[in-house]
C-alpha positions as CSV (number, residue, x, y, z in Angstrom):
1,X,-69.7,55.3,76.5
2,X,-66.4,54.0,77.6
3,X,-66.4,50.5,79.6
4,X,-65.2,50.7,83.0
5,X,-62.1,50.2,82.1
6,X,-60.6,52.0,79.6
7,X,-59.1,55.3,81.2
8,X,-60.6,59.1,81.2
9,X,-58.5,61.3,78.8
10,X,-58.7,64.0,80.7
11,X,-59.5,64.4,83.9
12,X,-60.8,68.7,85.5
13,X,-60.1,69.5,89.0
14,X,-63.0,71.4,89.9
15,X,-64.7,70.5,93.0
16,X,-68.4,69.2,92.1
17,X,-71.0,71.0,94.4
18,X,-73.5,69.6,97.0
19,X,-76.6,68.9,96.3
20,X,-78.1,72.4,98.7
21,X,-81.3,74.3,99.2
22,X,-80.7,76.3,95.2
23,X,-80.1,72.6,93.3
24,X,-83.3,70.8,92.1
25,X,-83.0,66.9,92.9
26,X,-82.2,64.6,90.0
27,X,-83.1,61.8,89.2
28,X,-80.8,58.4,87.5
29,X,-80.8,58.3,83.9
30,X,-79.3,56.8,81.4
31,X,-79.3,58.6,78.1
32,X,-76.5,58.4,75.5
33,X,-75.8,61.1,73.5
34,X,-73.4,63.3,72.5
35,X,-71.6,67.2,72.8
36,X,-70.2,69.9,70.6
37,X,-68.0,72.7,71.2
38,X,-68.0,75.9,69.3
39,X,-65.4,75.1,67.4
40,X,-66.6,71.6,65.9
41,X,-65.2,69.6,68.9
42,X,-68.1,67.0,69.4
43,X,-67.5,63.6,71.4
44,X,-69.8,61.8,73.4
45,X,-71.5,61.8,76.6
46,X,-73.7,59.5,78.3
47,X,-76.5,62.0,80.5
48,X,-76.5,60.3,84.2
49,X,-79.1,62.3,86.0
50,X,-81.5,65.1,85.2
51,X,-83.3,67.5,86.1
52,X,-85.9,70.2,84.6
53,X,-82.6,72.9,84.7
54,X,-80.1,70.6,83.7
55,X,-77.9,67.3,83.9
56,X,-75.1,65.4,85.0
57,X,-72.8,63.9,81.6
58,X,-70.5,61.6,81.8
59,X,-67.7,62.8,79.5
60,X,-63.8,61.4,78.0
61,X,-63.1,65.8,78.1
62,X,-62.2,67.8,80.5
63,X,-65.0,70.5,80.0
64,X,-64.0,74.0,82.7
65,X,-66.7,75.8,84.6
66,X,-69.1,78.0,81.9
67,X,-67.9,76.8,79.5
68,X,-71.0,77.0,76.7
69,X,-71.9,73.8,74.6
70,X,-74.5,72.2,72.7
71,X,-76.2,68.8,73.8
72,X,-77.9,66.3,71.8
73,X,-79.6,63.0,73.5
74,X,-79.4,59.9,70.1
75,X,-82.8,59.7,68.7
76,X,-84.7,63.7,70.6
77,X,-83.9,65.1,67.9
78,X,-82.3,69.6,67.8
79,X,-79.2,69.8,69.8
80,X,-79.9,72.2,72.5
81,X,-77.5,74.5,74.6
82,X,-76.0,73.8,78.0
83,X,-73.6,76.2,80.1
84,X,-70.6,74.2,81.6
85,X,-71.2,74.5,85.6
86,X,-69.3,71.8,87.3
87,X,-66.5,69.1,86.2
88,X,-64.5,66.4,88.1
89,X,-64.0,62.8,87.6
90,X,-64.8,62.5,84.0
91,X,-68.5,64.2,85.0
92,X,-69.6,66.6,84.3
93,X,-72.8,69.6,85.8
94,X,-74.7,71.7,82.8
95,X,-77.8,73.9,83.3
96,X,-79.4,74.0,80.1
97,X,-80.4,77.5,78.5
98,X,-83.0,79.8,79.9
99,X,-83.5,77.3,82.9
100,X,-83.8,79.8,85.7
101,X,-87.6,79.8,87.2
102,X,-90.2,80.5,84.4
103,X,-87.8,81.0,81.9
104,X,-88.2,77.6,79.8
105,X,-90.7,78.4,77.0
106,X,-91.7,76.1,73.9
107,X,-93.0,78.4,72.3
108,X,-94.0,76.5,69.1
109,X,-95.6,73.5,70.8
110,X,-96.7,75.7,73.7
111,X,-100.4,74.9,72.2
112,X,-99.7,71.3,70.6
113,X,-100.8,68.8,72.9
114,X,-99.2,65.5,72.2
115,X,-100.6,62.0,72.4
116,X,-99.3,59.8,75.4
117,X,-100.8,56.8,77.4
118,X,-98.3,56.4,80.0
119,X,-98.7,56.9,83.9
120,X,-97.6,59.2,86.5
121,X,-98.1,59.6,90.0
122,X,-100.7,62.2,91.8
123,X,-100.7,63.9,94.6
124,X,-103.2,66.6,96.3
125,X,-102.3,69.0,98.7
126,X,-102.2,67.0,102.0
127,X,-102.5,63.1,100.5
128,X,-99.9,61.0,99.2
129,X,-99.3,59.5,95.8
130,X,-101.7,57.6,93.7
131,X,-101.3,56.7,89.7
132,X,-104.0,58.0,87.3
133,X,-103.8,58.2,83.4
134,X,-102.2,60.4,81.3
135,X,-103.3,61.3,78.4
136,X,-101.9,64.1,76.6
137,X,-98.9,66.7,77.5
138,X,-96.7,70.3,76.4
139,X,-94.6,71.6,78.3
140,X,-96.7,73.6,79.4
141,X,-99.6,71.2,80.8
142,X,-101.4,67.9,80.8
143,X,-104.7,65.8,80.6
144,X,-105.1,63.5,83.2
145,X,-107.3,61.4,84.8
146,X,-108.3,61.8,88.6
147,X,-109.0,59.4,91.2
148,X,-110.1,62.2,93.9
149,X,-111.9,64.4,91.8
150,X,-110.7,68.0,92.6
151,X,-111.6,71.7,91.6
152,X,-110.4,74.0,89.5
153,X,-107.6,76.2,90.0
154,X,-106.4,74.1,92.7
155,X,-103.0,73.4,92.7
156,X,-102.1,69.8,92.6
157,X,-98.3,68.1,92.3
158,X,-97.8,65.5,89.8
159,X,-94.4,63.4,89.0
160,X,-93.4,61.7,85.6
161,X,-91.0,58.8,85.7
162,X,-86.9,60.0,86.3
163,X,-88.5,63.1,87.8
164,X,-89.3,64.5,91.0
165,X,-92.6,66.5,91.2
166,X,-94.0,68.9,89.7
167,X,-96.4,72.1,90.9
168,X,-99.8,72.3,88.4
169,X,-102.9,74.2,88.5
170,X,-106.4,72.3,87.5
171,X,-107.3,74.4,84.6
172,X,-110.8,72.7,84.0
173,X,-112.4,69.1,85.3
174,X,-114.9,66.9,83.0
175,X,-116.4,64.1,84.9
176,X,-112.9,62.8,86.7
177,X,-110.5,64.1,83.8
178,X,-109.3,67.0,83.2
179,X,-106.3,69.7,82.5
180,X,-103.4,70.5,84.5
181,X,-101.4,73.8,83.7
182,X,-97.2,73.5,85.7
183,X,-96.0,76.4,87.4
184,X,-93.3,76.7,85.5
185,X,-93.0,75.0,81.9
186,X,-90.8,72.3,81.7
187,X,-87.5,72.7,79.6
188,X,-87.3,71.6,75.4
189,X,-84.4,69.3,76.4
190,X,-86.3,67.5,79.3
191,X,-89.4,67.0,77.2
192,X,-88.2,65.7,74.5
193,X,-86.3,63.1,77.0
194,X,-89.7,62.7,79.3
195,X,-91.3,62.4,76.1
196,X,-89.0,58.7,75.2
197,X,-89.1,57.7,78.7
198,X,-92.4,58.3,78.9
199,X,-93.1,56.8,75.4
200,X,-91.1,53.3,75.7
């Protein structure tokens, strides 16, 4: 992205919405990439925060609410569709395609578990978070090592780096290792970014 002293070429005056009950919490990130408009215009962006349904980016172009574009973070593969929700002072809020609750799916990877050696936070109902090992991950679930052995069918909350907790159900338990199924699958764009963070 441009240095702090570089002026933005255009500024959109659409007000930025306040965080509320109907907006997912977002976590701070710093992911460089680019965006492409339908007319072929491409421009650099930097994602500054991220949720499971969208992100906020720094941009040198004014982006009108409702504008459709494709966004790709460097090194993360294919671009994904998004819609501009707000834009102000060189920043814009984007909602990923299929970001409505329960709509985010990734059929081609649904059963393909990608090996990951990382730590995540896990919490049982009424308990504190504790760190556990993560063995593999898909947009719809993962395999972890438990500190407190749960029951199959129990609801837990798992928190990945740079993201808020998501609800998951215990599908199986063998000793202190088990499989979790996310109540809402992770959006493909967020999943790719998450893999890069976990493997860093």
